[in-house]
N, C-alpha and C positions, 0 to 999 in steps of 0.2 A: 593297598593296591589289590584290586580284584583279580583273581587268577584267570577269569574268563576273558579279560580285556585283551584284545589283539590289535595289531597295526601292521599294515602291509609293509613288507621288507623293502619295497621300492623306495619308500621315504627315507629309510636308513641309508640306502645307497646314494641318495641325493646329497647327503652330508659329506661324502667322501671327497668331494672336490674342494672342500674347505679344509685347508691344512690344519688349522687350530682345532676345528671340530673333529677332524679325523683323529687327532691325538687324544682328545677327550673320549672319543668312542673306544679307542684301543684301551685306554685306562679303565673305563667303566666296565668293559666286557672281558677284561683280563684274558686276552688271547682267544676269545670265542668268536670274534668278529667274522672271520672267514667262514666258519661253519654256519653261523647264523644267516649269512648272505645267501646260502643255498636253500633256506627255508622260505616258504611263501609268506609267513607272518612271524612277528616277534610278539611275545606275550608278557603278561603281568609284571613279574619281577624284573625282567630284562628291560622293559619300557621304563620302569621306575629307575633302574640303575643308570640308564642313559640320560634321562632328564635330570636326575639328581646330580650327576657329574657335571652337566652343563651349568646348573645352578651354583654348585660349589666352585666352579671356575669363574663365577662372577657374571654369568649371562643373565640379563634382566628379562629379555623377551626372546623366546625361541623363534617366534614369527618374524621379528625384525631382522634377525640374523639369517634366517633360513628361508623366509617366505617368498623372496623374489625368485627362488629356484623352482617354485611350484608353477606348473602349467596344467592345462586341461589334459594334455596327453600323459601326464604323470599318473593319472588315476585309472589307467588300464581300460578295460571294457566299459567301465562306468563313464569315463571321460569321452570315449568314442561314441557311446550311445547318446550322450548329451549333445555332442557336436553334430551328429547326424539326425537328431530329432527334428520333427517338422516345425515346431514352434516352442516358444518359451514355456507355455503351459505344460506341454508334454515333458520338456526338459526338467522342469521343477519336480514333476511327479516322479521322474526317473531318479533324481537325486534322493528324494524322500524314501523311495522304495528300495533302492539298491546301494545306498551308501554303506550298508552292512558288509558288502563284499570287499570293502577296503579297510574298515576298522569297526570295532565295537566300543571304542573309547567314548563315543558320543552317539546319540540317536537323532536323526533328522526327521522333521515333519513339516508340512506346509498347510496353511489355512488362509482363506479369504475372509478378511474382516473389513466391512465397509467397502471402500474403494482401494484397499491395499492388500497385498499378499505378504504374509509373514513366513519366511523360511527359518524355522527355529531349530536350535540344537540343544540337546540336554546332556550334561556330563554323566558318564557311566563309570568313571574311574574312582570316584569317592576320595580323590586326593586333591588338596587345595592348589598345589603348584601345577601338577600335571593336568588337572582338570582345567585350570585357567589357560594354560598354554595351548591345550588341545582345542578348547572352545574358540580361542582367538584364531587358531589355524583353520578351524572348521568354517568360520565365517568368511575367511579369505578364500577358501575353496569354493564356497557357495557364490561369493562375489565373482570369482573367475569363471564359473559356469554361466552365470547370468550375463556377464560381459561378453562371453564368447558368442552367445546367441544374439545379443543386442548389437554386437560389433562396435561398441564404443564404451568409454567409462560411464559409470552410473550417475555420477554427479549429485547435485543437491536434491534430486527427486527421491533418492534412496536414503536410508538411515540404518544405523547399526545400534543394537542394544546389548548390553552385558549385565548380567546379574551381579558380578563382582564389583568391588570398589574401584575407583579411578586409580590406576597404577602410576608410579612415578614417571613412567615413560609414555604417558597418555598423549602428549603432543606429537611425539614421533609416530605413535601408533595411528593417530588420526591422519597424519600426513601420508603414512604408508597406504592406508585404505583409500584416502581421498574422499571420505564420506564422514558426515557428522556422526559422533558416537554418544550414546546416552548410557550412563553407568547407574548401578543400583536399580536396574530395571526389573520387571517381573519375569522376563525371559531373555535368553540369548537368541538374537535373531538378526537377520537381514530383511529389511522391509522395502517394498517398492510398489509403485502403482499397479493396480490390477489390469489396467489397459495394456500394459506391456506384454501380458500373456498372449496376446494375439499376434505378436511379432513373429514373423517366420525366420527360421534360422538360415543364415546365408550358406551354410554347409549342409543343409538338409539333403539326405539321400535315402529314399525309402528302402532300398535293398540293403544298404549298409546298416541302416537303423535296425531292421529286423534281425540281421545277423548279430549285431552288437547286443541287442536286447536279449536274444536267446542265450548268448554267452553269459550275460548278467544273471539270467534265470538259473542257468546251470550252476554257476558259482554259488548263488544263494542257497540252492537246494543242497549242494555239497556241504556247505557250512552248517546247514540245519541238521543234516545227518551226523556230522562230526560232533555237533553240540549235544546230540542225544547219545549219551555215553553207553547206554545199553545197546542201542542199535548199531553204534559204531563198533563196539566189541564184537557183536554178532557178525557184522559184515567182514571184519578182519579175519575171524575164524572161518567164515564161509569162503573167503578168498583163498585161504590155505587149503581147505578141502577141495574146492574146485580145481586148484592147481594140481593137486594129487590125482584127481580123476582124469585130468587132461594129460597127465604124464610129466608135468613140470615138477622137478624135484628140488629146485633152488629156493622155493619159498618155505621157510621154516614155520612151525606152529608158533604163533605169536604168544609170548609169555605175558604174565601180568606186568612184569617190569617194562617190557617193550611197549605194551599198550599204554601204560602210565606215561612213558616218555613221549609217546605220540600225542598225548593230551596235555603235555607240559606240566605234569604234576608228579608227586612222589607216589610210590606203590601204595603207601598207606592211604593217601588222599584219594587215589583212584578207587581203591577197594571201598572206601567210605562213601564215595559217590554212587557206586553200584548198589551198596547196601541201602542207600536212600530210596532206591527204586525196588527194594526187596529182591535184589539180585546179587550175585557174586560171580567172579571169574569162573569158578568151577561150575556153577549152575548154568551159565550161558554156554560154556564149552560142552557140558553134558547134553544140553538141549539140542545143540547143533549136531553132535555126534549121533544122538538118537535119531534125529530126523533123517540124516544122511544114511545111517545104517539101514533104516527101513526102506529107503529108496533103492539102495544098492542091492539089498537082499531080494526085493520084489521085481526090480527092473533089469537086473544084470545077472549073468552067470558067474560072476567073480567068486573066487574061493573065499572062505572065511579068513584065511591068512592074508589074502590081498585086500579084503575089506578092512581088516585090522590095520594094515599098513596105511591105507588111504585115510583112515580116521585118526592116524597119528599115534596109535598104540605101539609101544616098543615090542610087545609080545602078543600073539594071538590069544593067549590065555587071559590076558588083561581085558581084551575086548569081550571075550565070552563071559567073563565074570561080570563086567559092566552090563552086558545085554541081559543077563539073568536077573539083575537088580531092576531092570526096566520092565521086563515082561514075564518074569518067573519061569523062563524057559530058555535053553541054549539057542543061539541064532540059527544053527542048522535045522533044529526041530521046528523052529518058528517058520523058517522058509518052506519046509515041507507042508506045514499046515496051510500056508498061503497058496500053495500050488499043488493041491492033491491030484494024484494021477487016477 
């Protein structure tokens, strides 16, 4: 199971209404359920533990047990953007572009081939069980989005394709979708006539659409920054420094261990990921301190001791020593050189 795979915690919360699934969740998460519900996403190994517990409990299909709880509104800003979109064409593009704000377990894309649209999903988990269950759920999510805009079931004009073999529960699955399913196909997809793209959404609202779309953009940008481990580390350290400058003393200097926890991996894995970018926690920290030291020395009249405190040094002497390694001169002397009288 890939560490980078995540799934919105909202979907975990939907399972709590099912007593049996709730028991499985508690067993799989070993007392961590309450704390996980406070997070925006669940990640790699946690997703594996949950799905594997369901499988060990005899569940054949996660979708058949859980899928009827899914609605467009469960998908947060993505769902609201789809509902308020002007037409199906726009809605499909929104799903393809912004599904990443809900999960990275699969990737969505759409293409027009002949007189049909193919809304495809590709597994990113690398796990045969979780991958199959997530793909089946992803197609149901896509179906729900299209039906919300069309305002009726898709019927015989639509079709579903799965790369995997026909499962034992294929009859129940086809009844659940209400759409013909093809197995051992070239891609996982929901397909429908291109002419549907011109259908206007009954809930179209230009103002609401722009608001929801902007929220989707912001969430995608936030996830992109978090996925860039070097930039995320830098931003965390800069947040600490900015809080010191503004007088907030409650924000501690983030340690390597805390940053690793934020990225849902061990300290060793986190350090290895930084090293892959020719960086380390110490290098990023020193780069930020150097940048802010220069700014504070040139743009403020703060004392060396105060600057030392802002930068998170326990003693001013430690700051002076570090500054001399950067510029071969003490900070007070460097400041006088920048502001000669």
